[in-house]
Structure formats: structure tokens, C-alpha cells
N, C-alpha and C positions, 0 to 999 in steps of 0.2 A: 505493498499499499505505500501511496505518498505520502512523505514526512521532511518537515525542515530540515531531516539531516543530509537529505538530497543536494543541500545548499552549501555542503562544508566545502567541496571542494572547488566551487565559487567564492565563497569567503577566504579561502586561503589563500587564493589568488590576489581576492585584495588589501588584504594583511601581507601579502608578501612583503614591501617594502619596513614594513613596522617591524617586520623581523628583520630584515638585513640591519637596520639603522642598531637593534638590542645587540643583537649580534657584537658588531661593530664596539660596541661600549661593553663587552663583554659578559652582558646578561646568561645567564644559564639556562635551559629550559626547566629545572628544576625550579630555578629562581622564582620567573613566571607562574611556574603552579603551586606556589606558594602565595603570591603575591595575588593570585582568584581567589585561593583563601582565605588568607585574610580582611578579602574587604569582605567576604560572606561573613566572615560572624562577624565585623564589625557592622554590617547593616541588618543582619539578623535581629542582634545583639539591642540595636538600637529600636527595632520594630516592637521586642519585648517586652523594652521598658519605657516604651512612647508605642503603643495599639492606637491612640487616639491623635496623633502627630499627624494629620493629612498628608503634608510635605514628601510624606515618607515614599507615601505611594505614590504622588506623583512621577517622584523619581527613580520609582522601581524598578521601572522595563529597563533604563539606562542604565543600573547595576548591573541586572539579567545577560545584558547589551555586552558590554564590558568583560562581565564575568566567561560569554561562553566565547568572547574576540582574544583573552587569557586561554581559553582552554584552548583554543585553536591555533594561538601562536606558542604554545609549549611543545604543542607535539608534531607543526614543522619545525622547529627548532632543534628539537629529535630528530625526527628523521632523514631530513637538510645539511645539518651540520654537525652531523657524527658524534651526538648526544646521548644515541639513547641506551638505557641501562637499566637493570631486573630495578636499584630502586626507585628512575623515576617510573616506571609500569606503576609500582605500588602507587608510590605518591600518588597519580595521576587518577586510580581508581579511587582511592580512600581520602581523596581532597573531593573528588566529585560528590561520594557518596554524601560525607561530610557538611560538605557546601547546601547540598538538596534539606538535607533536614534542619539546619540555621537559619538557611532563608525561607524557610510554609511550613515549618512546624510554629513559630510563632501567628500567625494566624487561623491557629486557636482561638487567639486569643483578640481577635476585630471582631467586632460589631457585625453582626451576622452571620457568621459563621460555626459550625458547632462543630466543636473541636474534635470532637470522634470520627469526624468524615474528614476530616485536615489529616486526622494521624492513619485515617487508615487509606487516603489519597498518596500519604508519603511512603508508609508501608510497601505498597504494592509498586512503585517505585523504584524502591531502596532491594526488595526481592526480582524486580525483572529487572535492574544491575544487574546483580549478583550472578543471574541465570544467565547472564549474556557474556559476564568474567568465566564463567565456568567452561566455557568452549575450553581456552586455555586449557584444562586440567587433560583432555583428549587430543592434544598438541591440534585445536582448529583454529583458525582467528577468531578472534572476540566478533560475538554476533550483537546486530547493531536494529534486529527487528523488530518493526513496528508495529500496531499499527501507533501504540504512545514513546515516541522516543526520548530522551534527555531532554533536546531540544524541544520537541513538543510540549511535556509539561512545564517549560519555563517561558515559554511562549502563553500559554493559556494563563499559567500565573501570573505574567507580566499584562492580560489585560482583567484580571480578576485588580490586581493592584489599580489599575485605572478606574475603575467598578468602583470601586471603593472611595476614591479621590473626590470623583465624582458625583458621590452621595447614591450609590447604587444599595439600598434597601429591600429587597428585596432577596429573605435571606432563602429561598427556593430558589431563586436563580444561580446563586453563589453555589449553596450545595449541589445546589443538583448537577452545576457544573464540573465541580470537583468529581460528584457518582461516574459520571460520566467517565472522567479522564480515571477512575481506579479501574475501573472496568476495563478501559483500551490496557491497562497497562495489566492485566495481567491476560489480558488478548496477548497482548508484547510477551509476556512471559513463557504463556504456553507455544507462540511462533520461534522463540527462541529457544527451546529446549525439544522442539519438533526437529527444526532445524539442526542442532547438535545431536543428537541421537538418530538424525538420516544420514547427518554425513557419516558417524563411524561406523555405521550399518552400511553405505554403503562402501568404506573403504577396505 
């Protein structure tokens, strides 16, 4: 199914001048990964402490876009500038999951959201990403199968952040979107497991 992940290659091309500039300044792939995590923790903490401060939600899409750019940049640096490492692989996956947790869980404190729905949405995303990583256990490429990838969930959360800022108070809409994304994340989980096991069986 179509996914925002399909835009990754185009995004990498746009960011390549930034990548080259960072490399010339001695910035490492792991350094960029850490920067994305620090940004996520800082902004998630701000929402946690001030869930009624509306400007935080206006700029939430910008933070998610910057985080996505940093995630893309660290991968390009690692691949194209000989910085791939086992540590980098671990940091990339772990920091992504932690970033999702700290950025999305605070929405449980935002008016209109049902905490249990937010929690299920976050957990479904984490488990789906875990299933994608498990492909490595069978010496297979990491799976990014949709219909709900990390980028798709970020896009939805960005839109929900804007909805909060502009005063959308219909809880059934806010939570309905998260329920739908939770179900799509579970379909992603199924697709990643099916793809991984099929690849193993066909080997």
C-alpha cells in the first residue's frame, strides 16, 4: 500500500547538500541520531508539563519534520560516508522508538484524548517497528511494510497537533483517528511478520 515512506528517497536527495555540509564539519551519523532523540525528549517533556499551552501544538508538525529530516540525514551519512556500525544500527532503532514514546504519550494528558487510546496507539506502533527489526534475526532486510509506517504515524500526529491548536474539541474525531491508526499499525505488524516468514520459507 502507498505510504509516506515511499517519499524517503526523494527526501534524501533534497537533504543531500545538508548532509555534505555536516560531514565537512565533522558531524557523525550517531551524533545526528542523538540530536534527534534530544529534540524529541525536550519537546515531549514540554507537552507533558504544559499540555494546555497551545503554541506547542502549532509547532509540533515542525518538530516532527525536523526529527524526520535528522533520521534521514543520519542514514545517508552512515551509508554514503562509510559510517555504518553495529552501534549505529542499535541507536537508530532504539532512539526512534524512544522518540515516539516521548513525543506521543504526552497526548494522553491533552484535553479530548482518551489516555488508553493514546497508549494503545503508541504500543501498536512500537510492536510494529519491533516486528520490522526482527527480520534481521533471519538475516533479512529490515521490513518497512505498511499500511502504517513510522512516517505515516508522524504525519497523523502532526495533523492532530494542529487540530488541538485550532480548537478541535470533538473527542470522537481525535480518538477515532488514533483507533484507526492503531488498527492500521496492527495490519502493518501482520504484513511485516507475513513478509518475513514468507521470505524465510522461500529461502
